[in-house]
N, CA, C and O atoms as a printed pandas DataFrame, in Angstrom:
     atom_number atom_name residue_name chain_id  residue_number  x_coord  y_coord  z_coord
0              1         N          MET        A               1    0.874   -0.998    0.007
1              2        CA          MET        A               1   -0.171   -0.021    0.175
2              3         C          MET        A               1    1.095    1.638   -0.172
3              4         O          MET        A               1    2.325    1.583   -0.193
4              5         N          THR        A               2    0.588    2.376   -0.300
5              6        CA          THR        A               2    1.245    3.134   -0.806
6              7         C          THR        A               2    1.145    4.442    0.335
7              8         O          THR        A               2    0.060    4.853    0.746
8              9         N          GLN        A               3    2.498    5.025    0.773
9             10        CA          GLN        A               3    1.850    5.985    2.107
10            11         C          GLN        A               3    1.149    7.105    1.599
11            12         O          GLN        A               3    1.517    7.559    0.515
12            13         N          SER        A               4    0.215    7.620    2.192
13            14        CA          SER        A               4   -0.459    8.573    2.167
14            15         C          SER        A               4    0.320   10.282    2.314
15            16         O          SER        A               4    1.000   10.662    3.267
16            17         N          THR        A               5    0.091   10.804    1.508
17            18        CA          THR        A               5    0.600   12.502    1.833
18            19         C          THR        A               5    0.091   13.271    3.230
19            20         O          THR        A               5   -1.025   13.294    3.749
20            21         N          SER        A               6    1.306   13.867    3.619
21            22        CA          SER        A               6    0.483   14.324    4.781
22            23         C          SER        A               6   -0.234   15.519    4.362
23            24         O          SER        A               6    0.047   16.299    3.451
24            25         N          THR        A               7   -1.628   15.535    5.535
25            26        CA          THR        A               7   -2.448   16.450    5.154
26            27         C          THR        A               7   -2.243   17.998    5.312
27            28         O          THR        A               7   -3.030   18.797    4.805
28            29         N          LYS        A               8   -0.960   18.444    6.165
29            30        CA          LYS        A               8   -0.339   19.514    6.644
30            31         C          LYS        A               8   -0.561   20.510    5.394
31            32         O          LYS        A               8   -1.540   21.248    5.280
32            33         N          PRO        A               9    0.670   20.397    4.330
33            34        CA          PRO        A               9    0.182   21.287    3.061
34            35         C          PRO        A               9   -0.525   21.912    2.891
35            36         O          PRO        A               9   -0.581   23.132    3.041
36            37         N          TYR        A              10   -1.593   20.819    2.349
37            38        CA          TYR        A              10   -3.138   20.928    2.001
38            39         C          TYR        A              10   -4.232   22.196    3.049
39            40         O          TYR        A              10   -4.976   23.121    2.722
40            41         N          LEU        A              11   -3.765   21.542    4.514
41            42        CA          LEU        A              11   -4.588   22.611    5.394
42            43         C          LEU        A              11   -4.209   24.097    5.561
43            44         O          LEU        A              11   -4.968   24.961    6.000
44            45         N          ILE        A              12   -2.482   24.352    5.011
45            46        CA          ILE        A              12   -1.799   25.176    5.558
46            47         C          ILE        A              12   -2.573   26.118    4.183
47            48         O          ILE        A              12   -3.108   27.182    4.497
48            49         N          ARG        A              13   -2.601   25.702    2.758
49            50        CA          ARG        A              13   -2.965   26.115    1.496
50            51         C          ARG        A              13   -4.627   26.567    1.788
51            52         O          ARG        A              13   -5.173   27.564    1.315
52            53         N          ALA        A              14   -5.074   25.843    2.436
53            54        CA          ALA        A              14   -6.846   26.001    2.670
54            55         C          ALA        A              14   -6.937   27.466    3.769
55            56         O          ALA        A              14   -7.590   28.475    3.500
56            57         N          LEU        A              15   -6.385   27.327    4.608
57            58        CA          LEU        A              15   -6.276   28.469    5.714
58            59         C          LEU        A              15   -5.690   29.463    4.979
59            60         O          LEU        A              15   -6.369   30.489    4.924
60            61         N          TYR        A              16   -4.734   29.485    4.446
61            62        CA          TYR        A              16   -4.098   30.876    3.294
62            63         C          TYR        A              16   -5.163   31.439    2.604
63            64         O          TYR        A              16   -5.307   32.661    2.607
64            65         N          GLU        A              17   -5.986   30.648    1.968
65            66        CA          GLU        A              17   -7.027   31.242    0.706
66            67         C          GLU        A              17   -8.161   31.590    2.050
67            68         O          GLU        A              17   -8.502   32.772    2.054
68            69         N          TRP        A              18   -8.566   31.033    2.781
69            70        CA          TRP        A              18   -9.386   31.764    3.875
70            71         C          TRP        A              18   -9.302   32.770    4.262
71            72         O          TRP        A              18  -10.162   33.650    4.216
72            73         N          CYS        A              19   -7.449   32.862    5.057
73            74        CA          CYS        A              19   -7.600   34.273    5.258
74            75         C          CYS        A              19   -7.752   35.570    4.242
75            76         O          CYS        A              19   -8.193   36.658    4.612
76            77         N          LEU        A              20   -7.342   35.291    2.999
77            78        CA          LEU        A              20   -7.691   35.875    2.226
78            79         C          LEU        A              20   -9.010   36.200    2.148
79            80         O          LEU        A              20   -9.393   37.298    2.552
80            81         N          ASP        A              21   -9.976   35.169    1.551
81            82        CA          ASP        A              21  -11.268   35.525    0.916
82            83         C          ASP        A              21  -12.075   36.290    2.023
83            84         O          ASP        A              21  -13.122   36.867    1.731
84            85         N          ASN        A              22  -11.447   36.282    3.608
85            86        CA          ASN        A              22  -12.045   36.761    4.709
86            87         C          ASN        A              22  -11.552   38.259    4.816
87            88         O          ASN        A              22  -12.033   39.056    5.621
88            89         N          GLY        A              23  -10.520   38.566    3.900
89            90        CA          GLY        A              23   -9.986   39.932    4.368
90            91         C          GLY        A              23   -8.777   40.142    5.344
91            92         O          GLY        A              23   -8.224   41.223    5.546
92            93         N          ASN        A              24   -8.532   39.230    5.781
93            94        CA          ASN        A              24   -7.540   39.139    6.988
94            95         C          ASN        A              24   -6.023   38.678    6.115
95            96         O          ASN        A              24   -5.935   38.260    4.961
96            97         N          THR        A              25   -4.949   38.915    7.089
97            98        CA          THR        A              25   -3.368   38.760    6.990
98            99         C          THR        A              25   -2.962   37.522    7.464
99           100         O          THR        A              25   -2.845   37.189    8.643
100          101         N          PRO        A              26   -2.744   36.830    6.416
101          102        CA          PRO        A              26   -2.374   35.343    6.828
102          103         C          PRO        A              26   -0.650   35.678    7.494
103          104         O          PRO        A              26    0.258   36.329    6.977
104          105         N          TYR        A              27   -0.701   34.820    9.022
105          106        CA          TYR        A              27    1.002   34.577    9.455
106          107         C          TYR        A              27    1.250   33.478    9.406
107          108         O          TYR        A              27    0.254   32.835    9.075
108          109         N          ILE        A              28    2.283   32.756    9.605
109          110        CA          ILE        A              28    2.745   31.800   10.133
110          111         C          ILE        A              28    3.945   31.714   10.982
111          112         O          ILE        A              28    5.045   32.220   10.762
112          113         N          ALA        A              29    3.584   31.022   11.955
113          114        CA          ALA        A              29    4.597   30.999   13.125
114          115         C          ALA        A              29    5.618   29.614   12.394
115          116         O          ALA        A              29    5.112   28.603   11.907
116          117         N          VAL        A              30    7.067   29.878   12.470
117          118        CA          VAL        A              30    7.801   28.523   12.113
118          119         C          VAL        A              30    8.981   28.360   13.105
119          120         O          VAL        A              30    9.514   29.293   13.705
120          121         N          TRP        A              31    9.292   27.157   13.191
121          122        CA          TRP        A              31    9.963   26.176   13.952
122          123         C          TRP        A              31   11.491   26.328   13.197
123          124         O          TRP        A              31   11.536   25.634   12.181
124          125         N          VAL        A              32   12.674   27.035   13.452
125          126        CA          VAL        A              32   13.692   27.529   13.318
126          127         C          VAL        A              32   14.695   26.472   13.597
127          128         O          VAL        A              32   14.816   25.919   14.689
128          129         N          ASN        A              33   15.548   26.177   12.330
129          130        CA          ASN        A              33   16.554   25.156   12.604
130          131         C          ASN        A              33   17.561   25.407   11.268
131          132         O          ASN        A              33   17.486   26.267   10.391
132          133         N          GLU        A              34   18.440   24.417   11.448
133          134        CA          GLU        A              34   19.496   24.678   10.472
134          135         C          GLU        A              34   18.646   24.327    8.794
135          136         O          GLU        A              34   19.139   24.541    7.686
136          137         N          HIS        A              35   17.768   23.954    8.988
137          138        CA          HIS        A              35   17.089   23.369    7.539
138          139         C          HIS        A              35   16.068   24.844    7.075
139          140         O          HIS        A              35   15.479   24.895    5.996
140          141         N          THR        A              36   16.037   25.533    7.715
141          142        CA          THR        A              36   15.062   26.951    7.762
142          143         C          THR        A              36   15.781   28.115    7.395
143          144         O          THR        A              36   16.464   28.698    8.237
144          145         N          ARG        A              37   15.679   28.613    5.935
145          146        CA          ARG        A              37   16.183   29.772    5.645
146          147         C          ARG        A              37   15.246   31.296    5.541
147          148         O          ARG        A              37   14.522   31.718    4.638
148          149         N          VAL        A              38   15.661   31.945    7.029
149          150        CA          VAL        A              38   14.927   33.248    7.271
150          151         C          VAL        A              38   15.841   34.113    7.788
151          152         O          VAL        A              38   16.939   33.634    8.071
152          153         N          PRO        A              39   15.593   35.639    8.039
153          154        CA          PRO        A              39   16.556   36.193    8.561
154          155         C          PRO        A              39   16.971   35.654    9.952
155          156         O          PRO        A              39   15.982   35.104   10.437
156          157         N          ALA        A              40   17.996   35.590   10.763
157          158        CA          ALA        A              40   18.231   35.255   12.004
158          159         C          ALA        A              40   18.309   35.896   13.033
159          160         O          ALA        A              40   18.121   35.507   14.186
160          161         N          GLN        A              41   18.728   37.406   12.473
161          162        CA          GLN        A              41   18.178   38.551   13.858
162          163         C          GLN        A              41   16.638   38.547   13.855
163          164         O          GLN        A              41   16.315   39.460   14.615
164          165         N          TYR        A              42   15.994   38.202   13.568
165          166        CA          TYR        A              42   14.522   38.322   13.942
166          167         C          TYR        A              42   13.874   36.888   14.692
167          168         O          TYR        A              42   12.724   36.752   15.109
168          169         N          VAL        A              43   14.728   36.113   14.715
169          170        CA          VAL        A              43   14.511   34.908   15.036
170          171         C          VAL        A              43   14.679   34.671   16.757
171          172         O          VAL        A              43   15.729   35.024   17.293
172          173         N          GLN        A              44   13.785   34.170   17.410
173          174        CA          GLN        A              44   13.564   34.243   19.054
174          175         C          GLN        A              44   12.819   33.130   19.551
175          176         O          GLN        A              44   11.615   32.990   19.339
176          177         N          ASP        A              45   13.693   32.147   20.371
177          178        CA          ASP        A              45   13.574   31.208   20.918
178          179         C          ASP        A              45   13.548   30.029   19.951
179          180         O          ASP        A              45   12.895   28.992   20.063
180          181         N          ASP        A              46   14.251   30.330   19.137
181          182        CA          ASP        A              46   14.068   28.971   17.584
182          183         C          ASP        A              46   12.654   29.216   16.981
183          184         O          ASP        A              46   12.122   28.196   16.544
184          185         N          GLN        A              47   11.864   30.494   16.858
185          186        CA          GLN        A              47   10.940   30.640   15.905
186          187         C          GLN        A              47   10.976   31.825   15.614
187          188         O          GLN        A              47   11.788   32.663   16.006
188          189         N          ILE        A              48    9.860   31.992   14.719
189          190        CA          ILE        A              48    9.829   33.119   14.245
190          191         C          ILE        A              48    8.249   33.458   13.266
191          192         O          ILE        A              48    8.005   32.594   12.424
192          193         N          VAL        A              49    7.557   34.263   13.331
193          194        CA          VAL        A              49    6.496   34.908   13.107
194          195         C          VAL        A              49    6.496   35.592   11.539
195          196         O          VAL        A              49    7.238   36.561   11.372
196          197         N          LEU        A              50    5.677   35.104   10.387
197          198        CA          LEU        A              50    5.943   35.812    9.296
198          199         C          LEU        A              50    4.772   35.946    8.107
199          200         O          LEU        A              50    4.211   35.076    7.440
200          201         N          SER        A              51    4.661   37.177    8.121
201          202        CA          SER        A              51    3.663   37.609    7.160
202          203         C          SER        A              51    3.837   36.650    5.808
203          204         O          SER        A              51    4.912   36.171    5.447
204          205         N          ILE        A              52    2.494   36.459    5.104
205          206        CA          ILE        A              52    2.808   35.976    4.029
206          207         C          ILE        A              52    1.510   36.207    3.136
207          208         O          ILE        A              52    0.984   35.366    2.408
208          209         N          SER        A              53    1.115   37.479    3.335
209          210        CA          SER        A              53    0.106   38.170    2.714
210          211         C          SER        A              53    0.858   38.375    1.125
211          212         O          SER        A              53    2.032   38.481    0.768
212          213         N          PRO        A              54   -0.342   38.371    0.464
213          214        CA          PRO        A              54    0.338   39.012   -0.890
214          215         C          PRO        A              54    1.183   40.326   -1.021
215          216         O          PRO        A              54    2.019   40.457   -1.916
216          217         N          THR        A              55    0.951   41.192   -0.180
217          218        CA          THR        A              55    1.616   42.516    0.340
218          219         C          THR        A              55    3.027   42.395    0.529
219          220         O          THR        A              55    3.824   43.046   -0.147
220          221         N          ALA        A              56    3.411   41.491    1.529
221          222        CA          ALA        A              56    4.251   41.422    2.071
222          223         C          ALA        A              56    4.928   40.074    1.628
223          224         O          ALA        A              56    5.909   39.769    2.308
224          225         N          THR        A              57    4.541   39.091    0.475
225          226        CA          THR        A              57    5.622   38.445    0.093
226          227         C          THR        A              57    5.738   38.882   -1.625
227          228         O          THR        A              57    4.946   39.656   -2.162
228          229         N          LYS        A              58    6.809   38.258   -2.284
229          230        CA          LYS        A              58    6.579   38.163   -3.799
230          231         C          LYS        A              58    6.933   36.520   -3.614
231          232         O          LYS        A              58    7.490   35.774   -2.808
232          233         N          ASP        A              59    6.111   36.460   -5.126
233          234        CA          ASP        A              59    6.494   34.711   -5.483
234          235         C          ASP        A              59    6.160   33.959   -4.679
235          236         O          ASP        A              59    6.803   32.952   -4.974
236          237         N          LEU        A              60    5.407   33.668   -3.582
237          238        CA          LEU        A              60    4.809   32.947   -2.609
238          239         C          LEU        A              60    4.667   31.615   -3.326
239          240         O          LEU        A              60    4.237   31.582   -4.479
240          241         N          PHE        A              61    5.029   30.483   -2.648
241          242        CA          PHE        A              61    4.892   29.260   -3.076
242          243         C          PHE        A              61    4.799   28.308   -2.146
243          244         O          PHE        A              61    5.782   28.071   -1.444
244          245         N          ILE        A              62    3.419   27.491   -1.955
245          246        CA          ILE        A              62    3.262   26.803   -1.084
246          247         C          ILE        A              62    3.352   25.162   -1.699
247          248         O          ILE        A              62    2.349   24.947   -2.379
248          249         N          ASP        A              63    4.205   24.055   -1.647
249          250        CA          ASP        A              63    3.579   22.781   -2.034
250          251         C          ASP        A              63    4.052   21.717   -0.665
251          252         O          ASP        A              63    4.432   21.934    0.485
252          253         N          ASN        A              64    3.857   20.775   -1.292
253          254        CA          ASN        A              64    4.096   19.884   -0.613
254          255         C          ASN        A              64    4.885   19.910    0.612
255          256         O          ASN        A              64    4.464   19.594    1.725
256          257         N          GLU        A              65    6.502   20.459    0.219
257          258        CA          GLU        A              65    7.354   19.997    1.004
258          259         C          GLU        A              65    8.121   21.657    1.471
259          260         O          GLU        A              65    8.732   21.717    2.538
260          261         N          TRP        A              66    8.024   22.731    0.702
261          262        CA          TRP        A              66    8.545   23.916    1.517
262          263         C          TRP        A              66    7.245   25.076    1.290
263          264         O          TRP        A              66    6.190   24.971    0.665
264          265         N          VAL        A              67    7.764   26.088    2.004
265          266        CA          VAL        A              67    6.825   27.711    1.956
266          267         C          VAL        A              67    8.233   28.045    1.176
267          268         O          VAL        A              67    9.354   27.682    1.534
268          269         N          ASN        A              68    7.975   28.640    0.298
269          270        CA          ASN        A              68    9.362   29.921   -0.366
270          271         C          ASN        A              68    8.781   30.721   -1.005
271          272         O          ASN        A              68    7.971   30.474   -1.898
272          273         N          PHE        A              69    9.271   32.219   -0.466
273          274        CA          PHE        A              69    8.955   33.303   -1.048
274          275         C          PHE        A              69   10.072   34.566   -1.011
275          276         O          PHE        A              69   11.038   34.395   -0.267
276          277         N          HIS        A              70   10.009   35.552   -1.607
277          278        CA          HIS        A              70   10.910   36.775   -0.920
278          279         C          HIS        A              70    9.779   37.960   -0.216
279          280         O          HIS        A              70    8.652   38.376   -0.483
280          281         N          ALA        A              71   10.727   38.179    0.729
281          282        CA          ALA        A              71   10.331   39.199    1.553
282          283         C          ALA        A              71   11.660   40.362    1.951
283          284         O          ALA        A              71   12.881   40.237    1.867
284          285         N          ARG        A              72   10.844   41.435    2.381
285          286        CA          ARG        A              72   11.720   42.562    2.680
286          287         C          ARG        A              72   11.735   42.320    4.380
287          288         O          ARG        A              72   10.708   42.034    4.994
288          289         N          PHE        A              73   13.103   42.487    5.049
289          290        CA          PHE        A              73   13.255   42.881    6.236
290          291         C          PHE        A              73   14.142   43.843    6.490
291          292         O          PHE        A              73   15.335   43.548    6.570
292          293         N          GLY        A              74   13.629   45.382    6.689
293          294        CA          GLY        A              74   14.733   46.399    7.285
294          295         C          GLY        A              74   15.048   46.844    5.769
295          296         O          GLY        A              74   16.027   47.572    5.605
296          297         N          GLY        A              75   14.450   46.540    4.892
297          298        CA          GLY        A              75   14.346   47.175    3.451
298          299         C          GLY        A              75   15.641   46.102    2.642
299          300         O          GLY        A              75   16.216   46.430    1.604
300          301         N          VAL        A              76   15.842   45.069    3.245
301          302        CA          VAL        A              76   16.807   43.958    2.397
302          303         C          VAL        A              76   15.553   43.110    2.182
303          304         O          VAL        A              76   14.507   42.902    2.797
304          305         N          SER        A              77   16.254   42.616    0.761
305          306        CA          SER        A              77   14.933   41.456    0.071
306          307         C          SER        A              77   15.741   39.843    1.072
307          308         O          SER        A              77   16.877   39.738    1.534
308          309         N          HIS        A              78   14.935   39.141    1.084
309          310        CA          HIS        A              78   15.644   38.228    1.817
310          311         C          HIS        A              78   14.644   36.952    0.900
311          312         O          HIS        A              78   13.418   36.996    0.802
312          313         N          GLU        A              79   15.398   36.042    0.396
313          314        CA          GLU        A              79   14.778   34.652   -0.220
314          315         C          GLU        A              79   14.249   33.663    1.277
315          316         O          GLU        A              79   15.134   33.211    2.003
316          317         N          ILE        A              80   13.217   33.485    1.511
317          318        CA          ILE        A              80   12.557   32.539    2.868
318          319         C          ILE        A              80   12.508   31.025    2.286
319          320         O          ILE        A              80   12.089   30.785    1.154
320          321         N          TRP        A              81   12.884   30.231    2.997
321          322        CA          TRP        A              81   12.571   28.520    2.601
322          323         C          TRP        A              81   12.301   28.099    4.046
323          324         O          TRP        A              81   13.068   28.225    5.001
324          325         N          VAL        A              82   10.967   27.532    4.030
325          326        CA          VAL        A              82   10.560   26.981    5.284
326          327         C          VAL        A              82    9.997   25.601    4.952
327          328         O          VAL        A              82    9.194   25.451    4.032
328          329         N          PRO        A              83   10.470   24.503    5.787
329          330        CA          PRO        A              83    9.894   23.084    5.632
330          331         C          PRO        A              83    8.691   23.022    5.774
331          332         O          PRO        A              83    8.241   23.873    6.541
332          333         N          ILE        A              84    7.980   22.345    5.334
333          334        CA          ILE        A              84    6.613   22.604    5.677
334          335         C          ILE        A              84    6.245   22.039    6.988
335          336         O          ILE        A              84    5.288   22.503    7.607
336          337         N          GLY        A              85    6.986   21.014    7.470
337          338        CA          GLY        A              85    6.844   20.398    8.727
338          339         C          GLY        A              85    7.253   21.433    9.548
339          340         O          GLY        A              85    6.712   21.311   10.647
340          341         N          HIS        A              86    8.253   22.769    9.462
341          342        CA          HIS        A              86    8.703   23.259   10.524
342          343         C          HIS        A              86    7.474   24.408   10.516
343          344         O          HIS        A              86    7.674   25.489   11.070
344          345         N          VAL        A              87    6.140   24.106    9.832
345          346        CA          VAL        A              87    5.174   25.528   10.335
346          347         C          VAL        A              87    4.703   25.108   11.145
347          348         O          VAL        A              87    4.201   23.990   11.033
348          349         N          ILE        A              88    4.644   25.849   12.398
349          350        CA          ILE        A              88    3.629   25.685   13.967
350          351         C          ILE        A              88    2.433   26.109   13.892
351          352         O          ILE        A              88    1.771   25.594   14.793
352          353         N          SER        A              89    1.670   26.982   13.088
353          354        CA          SER        A              89    0.955   27.436   13.109
354          355         C          SER        A              89    0.331   28.484   11.464
355          356         O          SER        A              89    1.203   28.860   10.680
356          357         N          LEU        A              90   -0.777   28.731   11.247
357          358        CA          LEU        A              90   -1.101   29.492   10.315
358          359         C          LEU        A              90   -2.682   30.523   10.697
359          360         O          LEU        A              90   -3.845   30.123   10.645
360          361         N          PHE        A              91   -2.199   31.848   11.053
361          362        CA          PHE        A              91   -3.660   32.507   11.651
362          363         C          PHE        A              91   -3.723   33.739   10.780
363          364         O          PHE        A              91   -2.868   34.200   10.024
364          365         N          ALA        A              92   -4.995   34.182   11.080
365          366        CA          ALA        A              92   -5.294   35.635   10.575
366          367         C          ALA        A              92   -4.776   36.496   11.529
367          368         O          ALA        A              92   -4.997   36.187   12.700
368          369         N          LYS        A              93   -4.110   37.550   11.299
369          370        CA          LYS        A              93   -3.429   38.467   11.831
370          371         C          LYS        A              93   -4.734   39.396   12.922
371          372         O          LYS        A              93   -4.672   39.737   14.103
372          373         N          GLU        A              94   -5.639   39.536   12.062
373          374        CA          GLU        A              94   -6.909   40.429   12.898
374          375         C          GLU        A              94   -8.074   39.716   13.535
375          376         O          GLU        A              94   -9.053   40.308   13.989
376          377         N          THR        A              95   -7.899   38.311   13.541
377          378        CA          THR        A              95   -8.684   37.756   14.786
378          379         C          THR        A              95   -7.821   36.876   15.330
379          380         O          THR        A              95   -8.027   36.700   16.531
380          381         N          GLY        A              96   -6.862   36.216   14.840
381          382        CA          GLY        A              96   -6.207   35.208   16.000
382          383         C          GLY        A              96   -6.695   33.959   15.265
383          384         O          GLY        A              96   -6.022   32.954   15.495
384          385         N          GLU        A              97   -7.608   33.832   14.524
385          386        CA          GLU        A              97   -8.490   32.015   14.244
386          387         C          GLU        A              97   -7.233   31.379   13.095
387          388         O          GLU        A              97   -6.841   32.081   12.163
388          389         N          GLY        A              98   -6.924   30.560   13.234
389          390        CA          GLY        A              98   -6.269   29.594   12.416
390          391         C          GLY        A              98   -6.333   28.282   12.948
391          392         O          GLY        A              98   -7.368   27.843   13.449
392          393         N          MET        A              99   -5.383   27.697   12.873
393          394        CA          MET        A              99   -4.738   26.655   13.500
394          395         C          MET        A              99   -3.331   26.306   13.759
395          396         O          MET        A              99   -2.440   26.822   13.083
396          397         N          GLY        A             100   -3.050   25.372   14.796
397          398        CA          GLY        A             100   -1.643   24.471   14.981
398          399         C          GLY        A             100   -1.191   23.754   14.576
399          400         O          GLY        A             100   -2.025   22.878   14.351
400          401         N          PHE        A             101   -0.266   23.471   14.272
401          402        CA          PHE        A             101    0.237   21.823   13.978
402          403         C          PHE        A             101    1.355   21.395   14.300
403          404         O          PHE        A             101    2.248   22.197   14.574
404          405         N          GLU        A             102    1.551   20.143   14.337
405          406        CA          GLU        A             102    2.703   19.472   15.018
406          407         C          GLU        A             102    3.971   19.682   14.624
407          408         O          GLU        A             102    3.950   19.593   13.396
408          409         N          VAL        A             103    5.133   19.926   15.014
409          410        CA          VAL        A             103    6.290   20.159   14.279
410          411         C          VAL        A             103    7.001   18.862   13.794
411          412         O          VAL        A             103    7.354   18.071   14.669
412          413         N          GLU        A             104    7.214   18.603   12.669
413          414        CA          GLU        A             104    7.796   17.607   12.160
414          415         C          GLU        A             104    9.149   17.907   11.281
415          416         O          GLU        A             104    9.263   18.361   10.142
416          417         N          PRO        A             105   10.130   17.483   12.234
417          418        CA          PRO        A             105   11.537   17.904   11.825
418          419         C          PRO        A             105   11.839   17.640   10.189
419          420         O          PRO        A             105   11.399   16.735    9.480
420          421         N          TYR        A             106   12.597   18.568    9.895
421          422        CA          TYR        A             106   12.751   18.250    8.294
422          423         C          TYR        A             106   14.013   16.959    8.189
423          424         O          TYR        A             106   14.989   16.891    8.936
424          425         N          THR        A             107   13.812   16.373    7.501
425          426        CA          THR        A             107   14.789   15.096    6.817
426          427         C          THR        A             107   15.119   15.468    5.410
427          428         O          THR        A             107   14.191   15.572    4.607
428          429         N          PRO        A             108   16.614   15.721    4.953
429          430        CA          PRO        A             108   16.789   15.799    3.568
430          431         C          PRO        A             108   16.411   14.638    2.813
431          432         O          PRO        A             108   16.947   13.593    3.182
432          433         N          SER        A             109   15.649   14.574    1.886
433          434        CA          SER        A             109   15.601   13.340    0.936
434          435         C          SER        A             109   17.010   13.286   -0.056
435          436         O          SER        A             109   17.886   14.119   -0.290
436          437         N          GLU        A             110   16.816   12.130   -0.433
437          438        CA          GLU        A             110   17.978   11.855   -1.594
438          439         C          GLU        A             110   18.263   12.518   -2.512
439          440         O          GLU        A             110   19.389   12.465   -3.007
440          441         N          ALA        A             111   17.108   13.473   -3.062
441          442        CA          ALA        A             111   16.835   14.108   -4.454
442          443         C          ALA        A             111   16.017   15.406   -3.974
443          444         O          ALA        A             111   14.793   15.490   -4.072
444          445         N          PRO        A             112   17.041   16.640   -3.321
445          446        CA          PRO        A             112   16.479   17.567   -3.062
446          447         C          PRO        A             112   15.653   18.197   -4.263
447          448         O          PRO        A             112   16.005   18.068   -5.435
448          449         N          ARG        A             113   14.463   18.926   -3.839
449          450        CA          ARG        A             113   13.572   19.418   -5.156
450          451         C          ARG        A             113   13.836   21.282   -5.070
451          452         O          ARG        A             113   13.175   22.085   -5.729
452          453         N          GLN        A             114   14.542   21.516   -4.454
453          454        CA          GLN        A             114   14.671   23.017   -4.477
454          455         C          GLN        A             114   16.360   23.114   -4.994
455          456         O          GLN        A             114   17.050   22.100   -5.093
456          457         N          PRO        A             115   16.832   24.375   -5.270
457          458        CA          PRO        A             115   18.213   24.624   -5.626
458          459         C          PRO        A             115   19.046   23.983   -4.568
459          460         O          PRO        A             115   19.625   22.975   -4.971
460          461         N          GLU        A             116   19.169   24.165   -3.852
461          462        CA          GLU        A             116   19.922   23.635   -2.205
462          463         C          GLU        A             116   19.074   23.668   -1.041
463          464         O          GLU        A             116   18.313   24.560   -0.666
464          465         N          THR        A             117   19.334   22.544   -0.530
465          466        CA          THR        A             117   18.814   22.616    1.103
466          467         C          THR        A             117   19.093   23.783    1.803
467          468         O          THR        A             117   20.308   23.983    1.785
468          469         N          PRO        A             118   18.416   24.730    2.478
469          470        CA          PRO        A             118   19.592   25.853    3.018
470          471         C          PRO        A             118   20.010   25.373    4.207
471          472         O          PRO        A             118   19.389   24.490    4.798
472          473         N          THR        A             119   21.197   25.963    4.699
473          474        CA          THR        A             119   21.864   25.765    5.601
474          475         C          THR        A             119   22.179   26.699    6.703
475          476         O          THR        A             119   22.516   26.455    7.861
476          477         N          ASP        A             120   21.968   27.986    6.000
477          478        CA          ASP        A             120   22.036   29.095    7.124
478          479         C          ASP        A             120   20.911   29.980    7.288
479          480         O          ASP        A             120   20.082   29.944    6.379
480          481         N          ASN        A             121   20.730   30.662    8.121
481          482        CA          ASN        A             121   19.554   31.318    8.230
482          483         C          ASN        A             121   19.715   33.083    7.717
483          484         O          ASN        A             121   19.053   34.070    8.038
484          485         N          SER        A             122   20.652   32.952    6.989
485          486        CA          SER        A             122   20.882   34.506    6.218
486          487         C          SER        A             122   21.380   34.428    4.831
487          488         O          SER        A             122   22.354   33.820    4.388
488          489         N          ASN        A             123   20.299   35.348    4.096
489          490        CA          ASN        A             123   20.904   35.197    2.663
490          491         C          ASN        A             123   20.461   36.407    1.835
491          492         O          ASN        A             123   19.504   36.509    1.068
492          493         N          ALA        A             124   21.379   37.281    2.176
493          494        CA          ALA        A             124   20.889   38.976    1.905
494          495         C          ALA        A             124   21.192   38.737    0.274
495          496         O          ALA        A             124   20.376   39.360   -0.405
496          497         N          ASN        A             125   22.118   38.024   -0.477
497          498        CA          ASN        A             125   22.266   38.670   -1.583
498          499         C          ASN        A             125   21.883   36.841   -2.372
499          500         O          ASN        A             125   22.691   36.023   -2.812
500          501         N          SER        A             126   20.364   36.755   -2.275
501          502        CA          SER        A             126   20.056   35.596   -2.876
502          503         C          SER        A             126   19.889   36.036   -4.329
503          504         O          SER        A             126   19.557   37.126   -4.794
504          505         N          GLU        A             127   20.279   34.640   -5.036
505          506        CA          GLU        A             127   19.827   34.510   -6.581
506          507         C          GLU        A             127   18.379   34.152   -6.701
507          508         O          GLU        A             127   17.904   33.138   -6.190
508          509         N          PRO        A             128   17.572   35.184   -7.526
509          510        CA          PRO        A             128   16.189   34.659   -7.827
510          511         C          PRO        A             128   15.945   33.497   -8.233
511          512         O          PRO        A             128   16.683   32.948   -9.050
512          513         N          SER        A             129   14.704   32.833   -7.657
513          514        CA          SER        A             129   14.883   31.428   -7.889
514          515         C          SER        A             129   14.240   30.960   -9.129
515          516         O          SER        A             129   13.721   31.879   -9.762
516          517         N          LYS        A             130   14.137   29.894   -9.610
517          518        CA          LYS        A             130   13.734   29.481  -10.853
518          519         C          LYS        A             130   12.109   29.488  -10.957
519          520         O          LYS        A             130   11.376   29.488   -9.967
520          521         N          LYS        A             131   11.731   29.493  -12.087
521          522        CA          LYS        A             131   10.090   29.755  -12.057
522          523         C          LYS        A             131    9.591   28.224  -11.886
523          524         O          LYS        A             131   10.253   27.318  -12.394
524          525         N          ARG        A             132    8.440   27.964  -11.176
525          526        CA          ARG        A             132    8.055   26.643  -10.696
526          527         C          ARG        A             132    6.945   26.493  -11.668
527          528         O          ARG        A             132    6.230   27.477  -11.856
528          529         N          GLY        A             133    6.676   25.258  -12.388
529          530        CA          GLY        A             133    5.718   25.080  -12.775
530          531         C          GLY        A             133    4.829   23.866  -12.347
531          532         O          GLY        A             133    5.372   23.164  -11.494
532          533         N          LEU        A             134    3.578   23.456  -12.749
533          534        CA          LEU        A             134    2.781   22.637  -12.439
534          535         C          LEU        A             134    3.209   21.132  -12.164
535          536         O          LEU        A             134    4.199   20.861  -12.844
536          537         N          LYS        A             135    2.871   20.294  -11.551
537          538        CA          LYS        A             135    3.283   19.187  -10.917
538          539         C          LYS        A             135    2.138   18.045  -11.331
539          540         O          LYS        A             135    1.011   18.205  -10.861
540          541         N          LEU        A             136    2.369   16.994  -12.125
541          542        CA          LEU        A             136    1.791   16.296  -12.633
542          543         C          LEU        A             136    1.140   15.235  -11.400
543          544         O          LEU        A             136    1.907   14.489  -10.790
544          545         N          VAL        A             137    0.445   15.243  -11.262
545          546        CA          VAL        A             137   -0.084   13.947   -9.674
546          547         C          VAL        A             137   -0.946   13.212  -10.743
547          548         O          VAL        A             137   -1.687   13.624  -11.636
548          549         N          LYS        A             138   -0.519   11.780  -10.255
549          550        CA          LYS        A             138   -0.826   10.726  -10.510
550          551         C          LYS        A             138   -2.014   10.065   -9.606
551          552         O          LYS        A             138   -2.397    8.917   -9.833
């Protein structure tokens, strides 16, 4: 029997859409370790809270393994990489409504699907990510 895919990325995408449909600002709380690429100076107690609204991000992409986007922190553009398993919660800033999740520590697969596995928490001079297309699901 084939192993089922996690429901977590589907719930994250649905909650994101729900926030936008209701005029709210979606935020994610993230557990940070060596596989999470975020600006280190904003991390507190191995966590960071990030706005993932269309006005705060550029090229937001949420697939079954990663949350990836560009965002500005203190006027400096950063490319953000968060393993789906590291998302602690997604909630609406205005109401606090949302959902919490169990942390599932990222374990690199044999063939990473992104350019490189993030190994540091800073990336001030990031190169633009390649365009992502649709993925065939069987």
